[in-house]
C-alpha positions in Angstrom: -30.4 -6.1 28.0 -28.1 -8.0 25.6 -24.8 -6.6 24.7 -23.5 -6.6 21.2 -20.3 -8.5 20.5 -19.2 -5.9 18.0 -16.9 -3.0 19.1 -18.6 0.2 19.7 -17.0 3.6 19.0 -14.3 4.6 16.7 -12.3 1.9 14.9 -8.5 2.2 15.3 -6.9 4.3 12.5 -4.6 2.5 10.1 -1.0 3.3 10.7 0.7 5.3 7.9 3.4 3.5 6.0 7.0 4.3 6.9 7.6 5.7 3.4 4.9 8.2 3.9 6.2 9.3 7.3 9.8 9.6 5.8 8.5 11.7 2.9 6.6 14.0 5.3 9.7 14.3 7.5 11.9 15.0 4.5 9.6 17.7 3.2 9.4 19.4 6.6 13.2 19.3 6.9 13.6 20.8 3.5 11.1 23.5 4.3 12.9 24.4 7.5 16.3 24.5 5.8 15.0 26.7 3.0 13.4 29.0 5.5 16.7 29.4 7.4 18.6 30.0 4.2 16.1 32.7 3.0 16.2 34.4 6.5 20.0 34.4 6.5 20.2 35.9 3.0 17.6 38.5 4.0 19.6 39.6 7.0 22.8 39.7 5.0 21.1 41.9 2.3 19.8 44.3 5.0 23.3 44.6 6.5 24.8 45.3 3.1 22.3 48.0 2.4 22.7 49.6 5.8 26.5 49.8 5.4 27.8 53.3 4.8 29.6 53.9 1.5 33.3 54.7 1.8 34.1 58.2 0.4 
């Protein structure tokens, strides 16, 4: 049986550019920061509503 000189299986995937990786990282960071801000505002709004009114 003669073996083929070509590679068998999956070819190595091309590595993404650093600009693309930085863009994905920046969008994930922005999403995480906005989620934290929204959560904080929601907690503050709930605390304000739950506060008893002074009479």
